[in-house]
Residue, then its C-alpha position, 0 to 999 in steps of 0.5 A: x229823675x225819670x220814673x221806672x216801672x217794672x211789671x211782674x206776673x203774680x205768683x208765690x215768688x213775686x213779693x220777693x221779686x218785687x222787693x228785688x226790683x225796688x232794691x234795683x231802683x224800680x219806683x213802681x211795681x205793676x202786678x199782673x193778674x193772669x188772664x186766659x186770653x191776654x190780647x195785648x200781650x206778646x209771647x213772654x207775658x202770655x206764657x207767664x200768664x198760662x204758667x200762673x194760671x196752671x199754678x192756681x193763681x186765680x183772683x183771690x190768690x193774686x190778691x194774697x200776693x198783692x197783700x204780701x208784696x205790700x207788706x214787703x214794700x210799704x212805700x212803693x206804689x203797687x198797681x194791679x194790671x189785668x183785663x176787664x173780664x177778671x173784674x166782671x167775674x169777681x165784681x167791679x166794686x168788690x175787686x176794687x175794694x179788696x185790692x185797695x184793702x190789700x195795698x193796691x195804689x191804682x189799677x191798669x185795666x188794659x181793655x176797659x175803655x175810658x168811658x166804662x166803669x168811670x168810678x174806678x180811678x185807674x191809669x189810662x192807656x193811649x196808643x198810636x191809634x188814639x185820636x186827639x179826643x181820646x187822648x184828652x179824655x184819657x188824660x182827664x180820667x187817668x190816675x196820675x199818669x198816662x201809659x203810652x203804648x209805644x207801638x201798634x201790637x202786643x207787648x214783648x222785647x224788641x231789638x229797636x224802639x218804634x221810630x214813631x215814638x218821638x212824634x207820638x210823645x210830641x203829639x200827646x204833649x201838645x194835647x195834655x200836660x199829664x205825665x207820660x210813661x212809655x211802655x211796650x218793646x222796651x228791654x235794654x238800658x239803651x232803650x230805657x235811656x232813649x225813651x227817658x229822653x222823651x217821656x217822664x217814665x219807662x215801663x218794662x214788662x216782658x224782659x223783666x218777666x224773663x229775667x225774673x225767672x232767674x231769681x231775685x238777684x238777677x232781677x235786681x241787677x237788671x233793674x239796676x242797669x235800667x236805673x243807671x241808664x235812666x239816671 
């Protein structure tokens, strides 16, 4: 069975949304910690980040959301996803310790190169622009799986998948044996099915954040449609 990863922005309602996503078939929850300058994000997650910050979702509040989500989902991997500046301000070691204590299974730090803060075991990202050497280094350092950025650009739902994806997956597989979960631009069950035929897992962010605005039931149904397509 292919792994389905759902991204949600941290907020007071997120624990219930995360439970709904898992009820719909999500295997892993990515928990976004909002940042004021999220360079990798498209308009949907950028706006969600701005709204979260306006609601007072700073690092401590996000850690509280992580803890409540863990209480509702004791067995589901929960992976905080954020930017290095958040950890720089909070303290790298302190952040990792506090997040682990509250239930973090791993971390995704979008803009932290693999060579930096190597003691933080985290999920590494690779992109179409990554060299073979960078892909190998990321695979050696990653925590369980590689996050494959399927296109050059920001996150966001798109009408079509990148035509470069099959070749990119083939290249990564020729270099490493690490499981590959593909994300960026995946929004429909048809997308999920197509990506699942190539990669070991699928990551859905922007469209999940959009649907989550309609509440847990809508999110559960949406995730269930992705799960059905993935098999």
